[in-house]
VMD Tcl script that draws the C-alpha trace (Angstrom):
set ca {
  {-0.13 0.20 -0.06}
  {1.58 3.35 -0.79}
  {1.54 6.51 1.53}
  {-1.49 8.04 -0.19}
  {-3.50 4.79 -0.22}
  {-2.65 4.12 3.75}
  {-3.60 7.66 4.57}
  {-6.97 7.50 2.45}
  {-7.77 4.15 4.43}
  {-6.97 5.53 7.81}
  {-9.05 8.75 7.21}
  {-11.86 6.52 6.00}
  {-11.82 4.13 9.17}
  {-11.69 7.39 11.43}
  {-14.76 8.73 9.52}
  {-16.63 5.56 10.15}
  {-15.73 5.19 13.74}
  {-17.00 8.81 14.32}
  {-20.24 8.00 12.40}
  {-20.80 4.92 14.24}
  {-20.29 6.90 17.72}
  {-22.77 9.62 16.31}
  {-25.26 6.86 15.22}
  {-25.08 5.45 19.04}
  {-25.51 8.65 20.38}
  {-28.52 9.87 18.43}
  {-30.20 6.05 19.14}
  {-29.23 6.50 22.97}
  {-30.78 9.97 23.24}
  {-33.83 9.01 20.99}
  {-33.03 11.90 18.49}
  {-34.50 11.49 14.99}
  {-32.42 14.02 13.36}
  {-29.33 16.13 13.64}
  {-28.81 19.98 12.89}
  {-25.40 21.30 12.21}
  {-24.44 24.93 12.32}
  {-21.57 25.42 10.14}
  {-18.72 28.31 10.59}
  {-16.49 27.36 7.82}
  {-13.82 26.23 10.07}
  {-12.25 22.74 10.39}
  {-14.27 21.31 13.20}
  {-17.83 22.38 11.70}
  {-16.67 20.61 8.28}
  {-15.60 17.58 10.22}
  {-19.13 17.59 12.06}
  {-20.69 17.95 8.64}
  {-18.86 15.20 7.09}
  {-19.44 12.75 10.06}
  {-23.09 13.57 10.14}
  {-23.64 12.86 6.38}
  {-21.49 9.77 6.79}
  {-23.84 8.56 9.65}
  {-26.81 9.38 7.47}
  {-25.53 7.22 4.55}
  {-25.02 4.38 6.81}
  {-28.44 4.40 8.19}
  {-30.20 5.22 4.78}
  {-31.43 8.56 5.63}
  {-31.88 11.56 3.37}
  {-29.84 14.50 3.95}
  {-32.51 17.31 3.92}
  {-31.07 21.20 3.75}
  {-33.30 24.08 3.84}
  {-30.88 25.33 0.87}
  {-31.08 22.39 -1.19}
}
mol new
graphics top color blue
foreach p $ca { graphics top sphere $p radius 0.5 }
foreach p [lrange $ca 0 end-1] q [lrange $ca 1 end] { graphics top cylinder $p $q radius 0.2 }
display resetview
C-alpha cells in the first residue's frame, strides 16, 4: 500500500468510527435528526462530514433548507 492509500484508508476508518459513535449517541438519546451549524472552520466541516456519513450508513436522506 502506498502512503496515499494508507492515509485514505486510515481517514476512512476514522470517519466510520466517528459516524458509528454519532449513530449510537442519536439512538441513545432518541433523536430522530441532527442539526448542524457551520462556521466554515475545520471542526464544523468535520462535523458535517461525520453527520452525512452517519446518515448514509443508516439510509437517511440529507435534508437542507438550502437544497
